C-alpha positions in Angstrom: 117.5 -16.7 33.3 116.6 -19.5 30.9 116.8 -23.2 31.4 119.6 -25.1 29.6 120.9 -28.6 29.7 124.0 -29.3 31.7 126.8 -31.6 30.6 126.5 -35.1 32.1 127.4 -38.8 31.5 126.0 -42.0 32.8 126.8 -42.4 36.5 127.8 -46.0 36.3 130.3 -45.2 33.6 131.5 -42.3 35.8 131.9 -44.7 38.8 133.9 -47.1 36.6 136.2 -44.2 35.5 136.7 -43.1 39.2 137.6 -46.7 40.2 140.1 -46.9 37.4 141.7 -43.6 38.4 141.8 -44.7 42.0 143.2 -48.1 41.0 146.0 -46.5 39.1 146.7 -43.8 41.6 147.2 -45.9 44.7 149.9 -48.2 43.2 151.7 -45.1 41.8 151.7 -43.5 45.2 153.0 -46.7 46.8 155.6 -47.1 44.2 156.7 -43.5 44.2 156.8 -43.4 48.0 159.2 -46.3 48.2 161.5 -44.9 45.5 163.3 -41.7 44.7 161.1 -41.1 41.6 158.9 -38.1 42.6 157.0 -38.1 39.3 155.2 -41.4 40.1 154.1 -40.0 43.5 152.9 -36.8 42.0 151.0 -38.7 39.3 149.3 -40.9 41.8 148.3 -37.9 43.9 146.8 -36.2 40.8 144.9 -39.3 39.8 143.4 -39.6 43.3 142.5 -36.0 43.3 140.8 -36.5 40.0 138.9 -39.5 41.4 137.8 -37.4 44.4 136.6 -34.6 42.1 134.7 -37.1 40.1 132.9 -38.3 43.2 131.7 -34.7 43.8 130.0 -34.7 40.4 127.7 -37.7 41.2 124.0 -37.0 41.4 120.8 -39.0 41.4 117.7 -37.4 39.8 114.3 -38.7 40.8 111.4 -38.9 38.3 109.7 -35.5 37.9 112.6 -33.7 39.6 115.3 -31.5 38.2 118.8 -30.8 39.4 119.9 -27.2 38.9 123.7 -26.9 38.8 125.8 -23.9 39.8 129.6 -23.7 39.8 130.9 -21.2 42.3 127.9 -18.9 41.7 127.7 -19.5 37.9 124.7 -21.2 36.5 125.8 -24.3 34.6 122.5 -25.9 33.6 119.9 -28.4 34.6 119.6 -32.2 34.6 116.0 -33.3 33.9 116.4 -36.9 33.0 115.8 -39.3 35.9 118.7 -41.6 36.7 122.3 -41.7 38.0 124.6 -39.1 36.5 128.0 -37.6 36.7 128.3 -33.9 35.8 130.8 -31.2 36.3 132.7 -31.6 39.7 132.4 -29.2 42.6 128.9 -28.0 41.5 126.1 -27.1 43.8 123.0 -29.1 43.0 119.6 -27.8 44.0 116.5 -30.0 43.5 113.4 -28.4 41.9 110.2 -30.5 41.8 108.5 -30.7 38.4 105.4 -32.4 39.8 101.9 -30.9 39.5 101.0 -29.0 42.7 97.5 -28.1 44.0 97.4 -24.9 46.0 94.2 -24.1 47.9 94.0 -20.4 48.6 92.6 -19.0 51.9 89.1 -17.6 52.0 89.6 -13.9 50.9 87.2 -11.2 51.8 86.9 -8.7 48.9 84.4 -6.4 47.3 82.8 -7.3 44.1 82.1 -5.0 41.2 79.0 -3.5 42.9 80.9 -3.0 46.2 79.3 -5.9 48.1 81.7 -7.7 50.4 82.1 -11.4 49.5 84.2 -14.4 50.4 86.0 -16.2 47.7 88.6 -18.9 47.5 90.1 -20.9 44.6 92.2 -24.0 43.9 95.2 -23.4 41.7 96.9 -26.3 39.8 100.4 -25.5 38.6 103.9 -27.0 37.8 107.4 -25.6 37.2 108.1 -25.3 33.5 111.5 -23.5 33.7 113.6 -24.6 36.6 116.1 -21.8 36.1 113.5 -19.1 36.4 112.0 -20.8 39.5 115.4 -21.1 41.2 117.0 -17.7 40.3 114.4 -15.2 39.2 112.3 -15.3 42.4 113.4 -15.8 46.0 110.9 -18.6 46.7 108.7 -19.7 43.8 106.2 -21.5 46.0 105.6 -18.5 48.2 105.6 -16.3 45.1 102.8 -18.5 43.6 100.7 -18.2 46.8 101.0 -14.4 47.0 100.4 -13.8 43.4 97.4 -16.2 43.4 95.8 -14.3 46.2 96.4 -11.0 44.3 94.9 -12.5 41.1 91.8 -13.8 42.9 91.2 -10.4 44.5 91.6 -8.7 41.1 89.2 -11.0 39.3 86.6 -10.8 42.1 86.5 -7.0 41.7 85.8 -7.3 38.0 82.4 -9.0 38.2 79.3 -8.7 40.4 78.5 -11.6 42.7 75.1 -12.1 41.0 73.3 -10.6 38.1 69.8 -9.4 39.1 69.1 -7.7 35.7 68.6 -11.0 33.9 70.8 -9.8 31.0 73.9 -11.4 29.4 76.5 -9.7 31.6 78.8 -12.1 33.5 78.6 -12.7 37.3 80.7 -14.7 39.7 77.9 -17.1 40.6 76.4 -17.8 37.2 79.6 -17.8 35.1 82.0 -19.5 37.4 83.7 -21.5 34.6 84.3 -18.3 32.5 85.6 -16.4 35.5 87.9 -19.3 36.4 89.3 -19.2 32.8 90.0 -15.5 33.2 91.6 -16.2 36.6 94.0 -18.7 35.0 95.0 -16.3 32.2 95.6 -13.5 34.8 97.7 -15.8 37.0 99.7 -17.1 34.1 100.6 -13.5 33.2 101.6 -12.8 36.8 103.7 -15.9 37.3 105.5 -16.0 34.0 108.6 -14.5 35.6 108.9 -17.5 38.0 108.8 -20.1 35.2 105.5 -21.6 36.5 102.7 -22.9 34.3 99.1 -22.6 35.4 97.3 -25.8 34.5 93.9 -25.0 35.9 92.2 -22.6 38.3 88.8 -23.2 39.8 86.7 -21.2 42.3 85.9 -23.6 45.2 84.2 -21.1 47.6 82.0 -18.2 46.8 79.5 -16.5 49.3 78.4 -13.2 50.5 80.2 -11.9 53.6 78.4 -12.7 56.8 77.4 -9.1 57.5 75.2 -8.8 54.3 74.4 -12.5 53.7 70.9 -12.2 55.3 70.0 -9.1 53.3 71.2 -10.6 50.1 69.3 -13.8 50.7 66.1 -11.8 51.1 67.0 -10.0 47.8 67.5 -13.3 46.1 64.2 -14.7 47.5 62.3 -11.6 46.4 63.8 -11.8 42.9 62.8 -15.5 42.7 59.2 -14.6 43.8 58.9 -11.9 41.3 60.2 -14.1 38.5 57.7 -16.8 39.5 54.8 -14.3 39.7 55.6 -13.1 36.3 55.4 -16.6 34.9 52.0 -17.1 36.6 50.6 -13.7 35.4 51.8 -14.4 31.8 50.1 -17.8 31.9 46.9 -16.4 33.4 46.7 -13.7 30.7 47.0 -16.4 28.0 44.2 -18.5 29.6 41.9 -15.5 29.9 42.5 -14.5 26.2 41.9 -18.1 25.1 38.6 -18.3 27.2 37.2 -15.1 25.8 38.1 -16.0 22.3 36.6 -19.4 22.5 33.3 -18.1 24.0 33.0 -15.5 21.3 33.9 -18.0 18.5 31.4 -20.7 19.6 28.7 -18.2 20.4 28.1 -19.6 23.9 27.2 -16.2 25.3 27.1 -12.6 24.2 29.4 -10.4 26.3 29.5 -6.7 26.2 32.7 -4.8 27.2 31.5 -4.4 30.8 30.8 -8.1 31.1 34.2 -8.9 29.5 36.0 -6.7 32.0 34.2 -8.3 34.9 35.0 -11.8 33.5 38.6 -10.9 33.0 38.8 -9.6 36.6 37.2 -12.7 38.1 39.4 -15.1 36.1 42.6 -13.2 36.9 41.8 -13.2 40.6 41.1 -16.9 40.5 44.2 -17.8 38.5 46.8 -15.4 40.1 45.7 -15.6 43.7 48.1 -17.6 46.0 45.1 -19.0 48.0 42.0 -20.7 46.7 39.2 -18.4 45.8 35.6 -18.8 47.0 33.2 -18.4 44.1 29.9 -16.5 44.6 27.1 -18.2 42.6 24.4 -15.9 41.2 21.2 -18.0 41.0 19.1 -15.2 39.5 16.1 -13.4 40.8 12.5 -14.7 41.5 11.0 -11.4 40.5 
């Protein structure tokens, strides 16, 4: 199915034409009924039937709505322009909303790329682009959007890990939520094209580890954060020790052999890297 425009005229002009037909038909019926001229009676009845048929073609289209017209099972077209219209008589008129709709999916429990169970939910913003497809190509386009959205969310969630612990450029659901949402929108648009629906935006609104592994994954994240912090501390300490040894040697403050340098490096690294404050031992020399 493909949307097409239905024939229509202004409703007020149609009402005027219906009143004219009725105004001519009634006198003809009265005149023909009181005389032997059957043609006047038949003409009046035809005009009244035409007026009644014209009334069946009246329709009011609200803003951001569309009237889909079918004539005894045959698709006639659609009226998109808001207003009061007269179209083909005896047509069935179904209203399809063209407004933007926000759909919040349920929290879905799926496995990410690494097999970890996670909870994920998204908000989908869409609108009907082709009313004929929405009405005739799927049984219920709103229910179709819901089911296909859940399928798309499950599919996207299995393509990426929840988090990236390798610190490389690979994508993850947590760190690259915008890119993942864009991929979700593309996937949903591909799935929903048969229903005439346009995906405006898709955003992940809930993302978390499933309850049975949340505690373990929290410990893993904390451990990863501690290791990253310790690496920064160690790198800084090494730089400070190198700078201290280089400055002592350059200014000639003290002559250090390799053993003394190793001992100094050890003491400085312990003092700089230790999480708790160190207690220095002062060597005051010997009296002998």
